C-alpha positions as a printed Julia matrix, in Angstrom:
305×3 Matrix{Float64}:
 -177.86  -12.89  -184.35
 -180.16   -9.9   -183.89
 -182.97  -12.17  -182.72
 -180.62  -13.84  -180.26
 -179.46  -10.49  -178.86
 -183.04   -9.3   -178.64
 -184.05  -12.43  -176.75
 -181.04  -12.07  -174.46
 -181.91   -8.44  -173.66
 -185.53   -9.42  -173.03
 -184.44  -12.26  -170.74
 -182.15   -9.97  -168.73
 -184.91   -7.35  -168.45
 -187.48   -9.89  -167.29
 -185.04  -11.32  -164.74
 -184.33   -7.83  -163.4
 -188.04   -7.04  -163.16
 -188.75  -10.31  -161.37
 -185.98   -9.68  -158.85
 -187.17   -6.11  -158.28
 -190.72   -7.36  -157.74
 -189.53   -9.96  -155.23
 -187.57   -7.31  -153.31
 -190.6    -5.03  -153.3
 -192.78   -7.88  -152.04
 -190.35   -8.73  -149.24
 -190.21   -5.05  -148.25
 -194.0    -4.61  -148.16
 -194.47   -7.79  -146.13
 -192.34   -6.25  -143.39
 -194.05   -2.84  -143.31
 -196.82   -1.62  -141.03
 -198.82    1.58  -140.71
 -199.72    2.79  -137.22
 -202.69    4.87  -136.05
 -203.12    6.02  -132.49
 -204.99    8.15  -129.97
 -203.9     8.8   -126.42
 -202.81   11.3   -123.82
 -199.9    13.62  -123.07
 -198.49   15.22  -119.95
 -195.62   17.45  -118.89
 -192.76   17.71  -116.38
 -191.31   21.18  -115.96
 -191.2    24.16  -113.63
 -194.93   24.85  -113.27
 -197.27   23.07  -110.88
 -196.3    19.73  -109.38
 -196.35   18.12  -105.95
 -196.82   20.08  -102.73
 -193.07   20.23  -102.14
 -189.89   21.52  -103.76
 -189.83   20.56  -107.44
 -188.31   17.25  -108.56
 -187.73   15.41  -111.82
 -189.9    12.49  -110.73
 -193.3    11.31  -111.91
 -194.8    12.44  -108.6
 -194.56   15.98  -109.99
 -197.07   15.1   -112.72
 -200.41   16.9   -112.6
 -202.83   14.23  -113.82
 -205.64   16.79  -114.03
 -203.69   18.48  -116.85
 -203.53   15.35  -119.02
 -204.32   16.34  -122.6
 -205.26   14.45  -125.84
 -202.78   13.18  -128.43
 -203.06   11.86  -132.02
 -200.44    9.67  -133.67
 -199.42    8.32  -137.09
 -196.48    6.01  -137.71
 -194.71    3.63  -140.05
 -192.81    0.52  -138.9
 -190.32   -1.62  -140.82
 -189.69   -5.0   -139.17
 -186.05   -5.78  -139.83
 -186.36   -9.09  -137.98
 -188.73  -10.7   -135.47
 -186.87   -8.79  -132.74
 -185.73   -5.5   -134.3
 -187.86   -2.82  -135.98
 -187.37    0.74  -137.2
 -190.17    3.23  -136.74
 -191.05    6.71  -138.03
 -193.58    8.69  -135.98
 -195.62   11.87  -136.27
 -197.38   12.85  -133.04
 -199.51   15.87  -132.13
 -200.53   16.64  -128.59
 -200.89   19.31  -125.93
 -199.21   20.02  -122.6
 -200.05   22.44  -119.78
 -198.93   23.56  -116.33
 -200.39   25.68  -113.51
 -198.74   26.84  -110.3
 -202.19   27.23  -108.75
 -202.41   23.43  -108.46
 -199.57   23.14  -105.93
 -199.38   24.2   -102.28
 -195.57   24.51  -102.35
 -194.96   28.1   -101.22
 -192.54   29.3   -103.89
 -194.43   27.91  -106.89
 -197.86   28.82  -105.55
 -196.76   32.43  -105.09
 -195.15   32.5   -108.55
 -198.66   31.9   -109.95
 -197.64   31.21  -113.56
 -199.5    29.02  -116.04
 -199.21   27.95  -119.67
 -200.44   25.64  -122.37
 -198.66   24.57  -125.56
 -199.13   22.32  -128.57
 -196.45   19.69  -129.22
 -195.83   18.58  -132.81
 -193.19   15.85  -132.82
 -191.53   13.74  -135.49
 -189.05   11.03  -134.56
 -187.11    7.99  -135.72
 -187.1     5.11  -133.25
 -185.29    1.81  -132.79
 -187.56   -0.88  -131.38
 -186.45   -4.11  -129.68
 -188.85   -6.92  -128.78
 -188.12   -8.18  -125.25
 -190.95  -10.69  -124.85
 -192.84  -12.71  -127.45
 -195.62  -15.09  -126.46
 -196.57  -17.35  -129.35
 -199.95  -18.93  -129.93
 -200.41  -22.7   -129.68
 -203.67  -22.71  -131.61
 -204.02  -24.32  -135.0
 -204.37  -21.85  -137.82
 -206.24  -24.33  -140.03
 -208.83  -25.45  -137.46
 -208.32  -29.1   -138.45
 -208.04  -31.73  -135.76
 -204.47  -32.88  -135.35
 -203.11  -30.23  -137.74
 -201.02  -27.39  -136.36
 -199.7   -24.44  -138.35
 -197.79  -21.24  -137.8
 -199.98  -18.78  -135.95
 -197.57  -15.91  -135.28
 -196.97  -13.92  -132.13
 -199.93  -13.37  -129.83
 -198.22  -10.88  -127.51
 -195.22   -8.74  -128.37
 -193.69   -6.58  -125.62
 -191.03   -4.12  -126.74
 -188.82   -1.23  -125.69
 -187.84    1.71  -127.87
 -185.48    4.65  -128.05
 -184.76    7.24  -130.68
 -184.18   10.81  -131.69
 -186.57   13.44  -132.98
 -187.54   17.06  -133.15
 -190.58   18.95  -131.93
 -192.31   22.32  -132.19
 -193.85   24.03  -129.17
 -195.45   27.43  -128.57
 -196.22   28.25  -124.9
 -199.15   30.59  -124.28
 -200.67   32.19  -121.18
 -204.13   33.65  -120.68
 -204.48   37.33  -119.84
 -207.41   39.68  -120.33
 -209.53   36.9   -121.83
 -206.96   36.14  -124.55
 -204.19   33.57  -124.99
 -200.82   35.25  -125.62
 -197.82   33.53  -127.21
 -195.05   33.99  -124.63
 -191.87   33.55  -126.66
 -192.24   36.87  -128.55
 -192.82   38.7   -125.24
 -189.4    37.99  -123.71
 -190.78   37.35  -120.22
 -187.31   36.71  -118.77
 -185.63   39.6   -120.56
 -184.82   37.74  -123.78
 -183.89   40.2   -126.49
 -183.18   42.91  -123.9
 -180.22   41.65  -121.87
 -177.2    40.74  -124.01
 -176.86   37.43  -122.14
 -180.47   36.35  -122.83
 -181.41   35.55  -126.39
 -184.86   34.29  -127.36
 -185.25   30.53  -127.26
 -186.03   28.52  -130.38
 -189.45   26.91  -130.56
 -188.08   23.94  -132.5
 -185.94   21.64  -130.35
 -184.57   18.1   -130.25
 -186.07   15.28  -128.2
 -185.03   11.75  -127.29
 -187.95    9.31  -126.9
 -187.56    6.29  -124.6
 -190.3     3.92  -123.55
 -192.06    0.58  -123.85
 -195.18   -0.93  -125.38
 -197.02   -4.1   -126.34
 -199.11   -5.39  -129.24
 -201.67   -8.18  -129.56
 -203.24   -9.43  -132.83
 -206.93   -8.99  -133.56
 -209.12  -11.61  -135.22
 -207.84  -10.39  -138.57
 -204.11  -11.11  -138.15
 -203.21   -8.14  -140.35
 -204.37   -5.82  -137.55
 -202.9    -5.5   -134.06
 -204.03   -3.53  -131.04
 -201.44   -2.1   -128.69
 -200.37    0.51  -126.19
 -197.1     2.35  -125.73
 -195.81    4.85  -123.21
 -192.78    7.04  -123.8
 -190.92    9.83  -122.04
 -189.37   12.59  -124.15
 -186.09   13.99  -122.85
 -185.6    17.4   -124.47
 -182.89   19.98  -125.12
 -184.9    22.95  -123.82
 -186.08   24.32  -120.5
 -188.6    26.68  -122.09
 -191.6    24.51  -123.01
 -193.39   26.36  -120.18
 -191.55   29.68  -120.85
 -189.93   29.48  -117.39
 -186.24   28.82  -116.82
 -184.03   31.42  -115.13
 -184.73   34.53  -113.0
 -187.07   37.5   -112.86
 -186.21   40.44  -115.1
 -187.24   44.07  -114.74
 -190.92   44.35  -115.74
 -190.31   48.02  -116.54
 -187.67   47.15  -119.15
 -189.83   44.33  -120.51
 -192.78   46.72  -120.78
 -190.68   49.33  -122.56
 -189.52   46.74  -125.11
 -192.58   44.53  -125.61
 -195.53   46.37  -124.07
 -197.64   46.25  -120.87
 -198.99   42.72  -121.45
 -195.46   41.33  -121.58
 -194.64   43.1   -118.31
 -197.73   41.65  -116.62
 -197.05   38.1   -117.83
 -193.42   38.22  -116.72
 -194.39   38.47  -113.04
 -197.81   37.32  -111.81
 -196.79   36.62  -108.21
 -199.54   36.72  -105.59
 -197.48   38.76  -103.11
 -196.82   42.35  -104.28
 -193.37   42.73  -105.83
 -192.39   45.49  -103.4
 -192.42   42.97  -100.53
 -188.77   41.86  -100.01
 -189.66   38.16   -99.78
 -191.54   38.16  -103.07
 -190.51   37.59  -106.69
 -188.16   40.49  -107.25
 -185.78   41.22  -110.12
 -182.91   38.74  -110.07
 -184.68   36.19  -107.89
 -185.3    32.64  -109.05
 -188.15   32.16  -111.52
 -187.17   28.69  -112.79
 -184.33   26.16  -112.72
 -182.1    26.26  -115.82
 -180.22   23.12  -114.71
 -183.27   20.89  -115.35
 -184.55   20.43  -118.88
 -188.28   20.05  -119.47
 -189.78   16.71  -120.42
 -193.1    15.47  -121.75
 -194.62   12.07  -122.32
 -197.15   10.31  -124.52
 -199.36    7.32  -123.75
 -200.95    6.03  -126.96
 -203.41    3.27  -127.84
 -202.3     2.02  -131.26
 -203.98    0.2   -134.12
 -201.44   -1.28  -136.54
 -202.04   -2.6   -140.04
 -199.56   -4.95  -141.72
 -199.13   -4.14  -145.4
 -199.4    -6.99  -147.91
 -197.64   -7.53  -151.21
 -200.3    -9.84  -152.6
 -198.08  -12.92  -152.43
 -199.84  -16.15  -151.55
 -196.89  -17.52  -149.58
 -196.24  -16.79  -145.94
 -193.51  -14.28  -145.04
 -190.54  -15.47  -143.01
 -191.97  -13.96  -139.86
 -194.96  -12.05  -138.64
């Protein structure tokens, strides 16, 4: 009886282990790691086209395109649907000196900031072009060869860290601690948080390399954000005297760098518009990706590629 029970326990254990191994194999066969390099850019108050500011891509300053690095993990739920985790690091910048629009040119502000973003994305394949080539290279024999081109769209939610800085006196100064719009002085203006939410939306495509476990691709995505302070500009001018008393002379200088002296009535005086709080800032990434499909070591083909 003891031997029978021992054999029964061993059989149950082996069955459980085999099932667990099969589940692990199926999971790994649907997983991919993603590596990427690309570019980033910014849409906000600073710089832009030679006209009143808009939310459109024509307000992009291509000269301020900056580098981006990317790591990701994809789980392919089906041939059409995937879930993706991303970690992206890039830079954004803006300069009023690049526009001839009167208000922004006179404002004369500039900034740069790192962007460290993590996000979860939902990916939907919208076009799949399959190969008609034979995998086995035998005349008259055709086999499964997977998807040659996969075009997809994505959306998701994430969070990001930013830290706008401006150059003054040969040094880059972090602007958030300086309260350049009276944050921390006026009761109605608290300092903004440098960690905010973002909502990525975009599209991309992938094509397999000679080794089918690797794919080369490109994706472009806009990030809608919950802040208007990526460039440290949002509301109206605050008293430089009060800012200087609270945060020092550098803070006072960086709060108002207008080209026309502040005593001129048409210039950037206290209470006049400095930014537009009704429009949130946005940034975007364009990334060339190299994707590796993980393998479980099984000799059989997965259900899909």
